[in-house]
C-alpha positions in Angstrom: 6.5 -17.9 2.6 4.1 -20.3 1.0 2.3 -19.6 -2.4 -1.4 -18.6 -2.2 -3.9 -20.2 -4.4 -5.0 -16.8 -5.9 -1.5 -16.1 -7.1 -1.7 -18.8 -9.8 -1.9 -16.0 -12.4 1.3 -14.4 -11.0 4.9 -15.5 -12.1 6.1 -17.8 -9.3 9.7 -16.9 -9.9 8.7 -13.2 -9.2 7.1 -14.1 -5.9 10.0 -16.2 -4.8 12.6 -13.8 -5.7 11.0 -10.8 -4.1 10.5 -12.9 -1.0 14.0 -14.1 -0.8 15.4 -10.6 -1.5 13.3 -9.0 1.2 14.0 -11.8 3.7 17.7 -11.3 3.3 17.7 -7.5 3.3 14.7 -6.2 5.2 16.0 -7.4 8.5 15.1 -6.1 12.0 18.0 -4.0 12.2 17.4 -2.5 8.6 13.9 -1.6 9.5 14.8 0.0 12.7 17.6 2.1 11.2 15.2 3.1 8.3 12.8 4.7 10.9 15.6 7.1 12.1 16.9 7.7 8.5 13.5 8.1 6.8 13.9 5.0 4.6 16.3 2.2 3.7 18.5 3.3 0.8 20.3 0.0 0.7 17.1 -2.0 0.4 15.8 0.5 -2.3 19.0 -0.1 -4.3 18.5 -3.8 -4.2 14.9 -3.5 -5.2 15.7 -1.1 -8.0 18.5 -3.1 -9.4 16.0 -6.0 -9.8 13.4 -3.6 -11.4 10.8 -4.5 -8.7 9.5 -0.9 -8.0 8.4 -0.5 -11.6 6.5 -3.8 -12.1 3.2 -3.1 -14.0 4.6 0.0 -15.7 5.0 -0.8 -19.4 8.4 -1.2 -20.7 8.0 1.3 -23.5 7.4 3.9 -20.7 10.6 3.1 -18.8 9.0 0.4 -16.6 9.7 -3.3 -16.0 6.4 -4.6 -17.5 4.3 -7.2 -15.9 0.7 -7.1 -14.8 -1.2 -5.4 -11.9 -1.5 -8.8 -10.3 2.3 -9.1 -10.4 2.7 -5.7 -8.7 0.1 -6.5 -6.0 1.8 -9.9 -5.3 5.0 -8.0 -4.8 3.3 -5.3 -2.5 2.0 -8.2 -0.3 5.6 -9.4 0.2 6.7 -5.7 0.9 3.9 -5.5 3.5 5.0 -8.9 5.0 8.5 -7.8 5.5 7.6 -4.3 6.6 10.0 -3.0 3.9 10.6 0.7 4.4 10.7 1.7 0.7 8.2 3.5 -1.6 7.5 0.7 -3.9 3.7 1.3 -4.1 4.2 5.0 -4.8 6.9 4.5 -7.5 5.2 1.9 -9.7 1.5 1.3 -9.1 0.8 5.0 -8.5 3.5 7.4 -9.8 4.6 5.0 -12.6 1.1 4.6 -13.7 0.5 8.4 -13.9 3.8 9.0 -15.6 3.1 6.4 -18.2 -0.4 7.6 -18.7 0.8 11.1 -19.4 3.8 10.0 -21.5 6.4 11.4 -19.1 9.7 9.6 -18.8 9.9 7.4 -15.7 13.0 8.3 -13.8 15.3 5.7 -12.2 14.7 6.9 -8.7 11.7 6.8 -6.4 8.3 8.4 -7.4 5.5 9.6 -5.4 2.0 11.1 -5.8 -0.3 13.7 -4.2 -3.0 11.3 -3.0 -5.8 14.0 -2.8 -6.6 15.5 -6.3 -8.4 18.3 -4.6 -5.3 19.5 -2.8 -3.5 21.1 -5.9 -4.8 23.8 -8.4 -3.6 24.3 -11.9 -3.7 27.8 -13.4 -1.9 29.0 -16.5 0.7 26.2 -16.2 1.4 26.9 -12.5 0.4 24.7 -9.6 -0.4 25.8 -6.1 -1.6 23.9 -3.0 -0.7 22.1 0.1 -0.8 18.3 0.6 0.6 15.6 2.9 2.6 13.2 0.4 4.1 9.8 1.2 7.9 9.6 0.8 8.1 13.2 -0.8 11.4 13.9 0.9 12.8 10.7 -0.9 11.2 11.0 -4.3 12.9 12.1 -7.4 9.6 13.4 -8.8 6.2 14.1 -7.5 3.0 13.6 -9.6 -0.6 14.5 -9.2 -3.9 14.9 -10.9 -5.5 18.3 -10.8 -8.6 19.8 -12.3 -8.0 21.6 -15.6 -11.2 23.2 -16.7 -13.8 20.4 -17.3 -11.1 17.9 -17.6 -8.0 16.8 -15.6 -4.3 17.1 -16.1 -1.4 15.1 -14.8 1.3 17.3 -13.3 5.0 16.3 -12.6 7.5 18.4 -10.5 10.7 17.8 -8.6 11.1 18.2 -4.8 13.4 21.2 -5.3 10.5 23.0 -6.9 8.4 22.9 -3.7 8.7 23.4 0.0 8.8 20.1 2.0 8.4 19.9 5.8 9.2 16.4 7.1 6.7 14.3 9.0 6.0 10.7 9.5 3.1 8.3 10.0 2.6 5.9 13.0 5.2 3.6 11.6 7.8 6.3 11.1 7.6 6.3 7.3 7.8 9.7 5.6 4.5 11.5 5.3 5.8 15.0 4.4 3.8 18.3 4.0 4.4 19.6 0.5 3.6 23.2 -0.2 3.4 24.3 -3.9 3.4 28.1 -4.4 1.9 29.8 -7.5 5.3 31.6 -8.0 7.1 28.4 -8.6 8.8 27.6 -12.0 6.2 26.1 -14.5 5.8 22.3 -14.0 5.3 19.7 -16.5 1.6 19.0 -17.1 -0.3 17.1 -19.7 -4.0 16.1 -20.3 -5.0 13.1 -18.5 -6.2 10.4 -20.8 -9.6 8.6 -20.5 -9.8 6.5 -17.4 -7.0 8.5 -15.5 -8.6 10.7 -12.9 -8.8 11.5 -9.2 -11.1 8.6 -8.5 -9.0 6.1 -10.3 -5.9 7.2 -8.3 -7.8 6.9 -5.0 -8.9 3.5 -6.1 -5.4 2.3 -6.9 -4.1 3.8 -3.8 -6.6 2.0 -1.7 -5.8 -1.2 -3.6 -2.1 -0.8 -2.8 -2.9 -0.4 0.9 -5.2 -3.4 0.9 -2.4 -5.5 -0.5 0.3 -4.2 1.7 -1.9 -4.8 4.7 -2.9 -8.3 3.6 0.8 -9.2 3.5 1.5 -7.8 6.8 -1.4 -9.5 8.4 -0.3 -12.9 7.1 3.1 -12.2 8.5 1.7 -11.2 11.8 -0.3 -14.3 12.1 2.8 -16.5 11.4 4.9 -14.5 13.8 2.3 -15.1 16.6 2.1 -18.7 15.9 5.9 -19.1 16.0 6.3 -17.1 19.2 3.5 -19.0 21.1 4.9 -22.3 20.1 8.4 -21.4 21.2 7.4 -19.6 24.5 6.8 -22.1 27.3 4.9 -21.8 30.4 4.2 -24.5 33.1 6.4 -26.8 31.0 4.6 -26.6 27.7 4.1 -24.1 24.8 1.7 -21.3 25.5 0.1 -22.2 22.1 -1.3 -25.3 23.7 -3.7 -23.1 26.1 -7.1 -22.7 24.9 -7.2 -18.9 25.5 -4.1 -18.4 23.4 -5.4 -20.7 20.7 -8.4 -18.5 20.3 -6.1 -15.5 19.7 -4.2 -17.5 17.1 -7.5 -18.5 15.4 -8.6 -14.8 15.4 -5.4 -13.5 13.8 -5.4 -16.3 11.2 -9.0 -15.8 10.2 -8.4 -12.1 9.8 -5.4 -12.6 7.6 -7.3 -15.1 5.5 -10.1 -12.7 5.0 -7.8 -9.9 4.0 -6.0 -12.1 1.6 -9.3 -13.1 -0.2 -10.5 -9.5 -0.2 -7.2 -8.4 -1.7 -7.4 -11.0 -4.4 -10.9 -10.3 -5.4 -10.2 -6.5 -5.5 -7.1 -6.9 -7.6 -8.8 -9.1 -10.2 -11.6 -6.6 -10.5 -9.4 -3.5 -11.0 -7.2 -5.5 -13.5 -10.5 -6.1 -15.5 -11.1 -2.3 -15.7 -13.6 -1.8 -12.9 -13.3 -2.7 -9.1 -14.9 0.3 -7.4 -17.2 -1.9 -5.3 -14.7 -4.6 -4.7 -11.9 -2.3 -3.6 -14.4 -0.4 -1.3 -15.5 -3.8 0.2 -11.9 -4.9 0.5 -11.0 -1.8 2.3 -13.7 -2.3 4.8 -12.9 -6.0 5.3 -9.1 -5.2 5.8 -9.8 -2.4 8.2 -11.8 -4.7 10.5 -9.1 -7.4 10.0 -6.4 -5.1 11.1 -8.3 -4.2 14.3 -9.0 -7.8 15.3 -5.6 -9.3 14.3 -3.5 -6.7 16.0 -5.5 -7.0 19.2 -5.2 -10.9 19.0 -1.6 -10.9 18.2 -0.6 -8.5 21.0 -2.7 -10.4 23.5 -0.9 -13.6 22.5 2.5 -11.9 22.8 1.9 -10.3 26.2 4.5 -7.8 27.2 6.9 -9.0 24.7 4.8 -7.6 21.9 5.2 -4.0 22.9 9.0 -4.0 23.3 11.1 -2.1 20.8 13.4 -5.1 20.4 10.8 -7.4 19.0 9.5 -7.0 15.5 5.7 -7.2 16.1 5.4 -3.5 16.1 7.0 -3.1 12.7 3.9 -4.9 11.4 1.2 -3.5 13.8 2.2 0.1 13.5 2.2 -0.1 9.7 -1.1 -1.7 9.7 -2.7 0.9 11.8 -1.1 3.7 9.6 -2.4 2.1 6.4 -5.9 1.8 7.6 -6.7 5.4 7.0 -4.6 6.1 3.8 -6.6 6.5 0.6 -9.8 6.6 2.4 -11.0 5.5 5.9 -13.3 2.5 6.5 -16.3 4.8 7.1 -15.7 6.6 3.7 -15.5 3.2 1.9 -18.5 1.8 3.8 -20.4 4.8 2.2 -19.3 3.6 -1.2 -20.4 0.1 -0.4 -23.8 1.3 0.8 -24.5 3.6 -2.2 -23.6 0.7 -4.5 -25.9 -1.7 -2.8 -28.7 0.9 -2.7 -28.3 1.7 -6.3 -28.9 -1.8 -7.3 -32.2 -2.1 -5.4 -33.5 -5.2 -3.8 -33.3 -7.3 -6.9 -29.7 -6.4 -7.5 -28.5 -7.5 -4.0 -28.1 -11.1 -4.6 -26.3 -11.0 -7.9 -24.0 -8.4 -6.3 -23.1 -10.7 -3.5 -22.6 -13.8 -5.6 -21.1 -12.5 -8.8 
């Protein structure tokens, strides 16, 4: 996979190593079997041995170190290979919460309750029901809950809650977690400044933007390769004008998603990013719709067969669209930001 211009601030060895590992281990067969088993344990072990899931979590907190940009570059590769492992939840989300609260980061997978309003904390006991990504595979589940006029970070193990298995469109675990007030007391600590429900939602949305950007790039390349190999009337179908239009549409959508992901990642790394992530989520949502339609049109019947890998990407893309906020919800954020700045603030907002 070629290196992108906006990855100049990312360690090139990291990008190449992650891409090589996933290219070798996240095979078609591995992704298919993971859908039946709930995840790919062999792939997780390889990623964990290299420390990749904990990139951006400080070393003093039990992580691998590195920057948020490093972590997002890795997530783009995870998306490009449709890797069925909870990398985003373990480092960028769960690891971030653990490190912020001073919890020890375990060696195994982490996950988070995406909706802070789903849980309630009272006298050291948590209650609530939420759909949690990869809960059945996690060693610990973390969340942010209201605690008086502030927030607290809670941490509990899967055996402390009731978990009913479920999946998203791509067959990845999206389990219903029920936490009863009679459960044993959980670990909870005050959330430090800057760590709250809105920040978790922002980082979650950023993770989905980067996963989708990687998958869109891979989908575009897969479509180009297929249409150049597939021949009709003695020549590659990619030479036909109608097919070329589909290729252009998919490539343009992938490029827009990559740029939106880069801008949003830089903004969040600087300590802001609410507007940029909202805009990126909107851009990527539209890119997913356009690119998947174009890719499946160019592939024809082959694109919808179980034996061909296009669906590994397209189904994940459609599942990620609605995680950590829908495009309509993020459009509201963009609209409010623009409105708050008034007419004089529109041009600086667009050009800054």
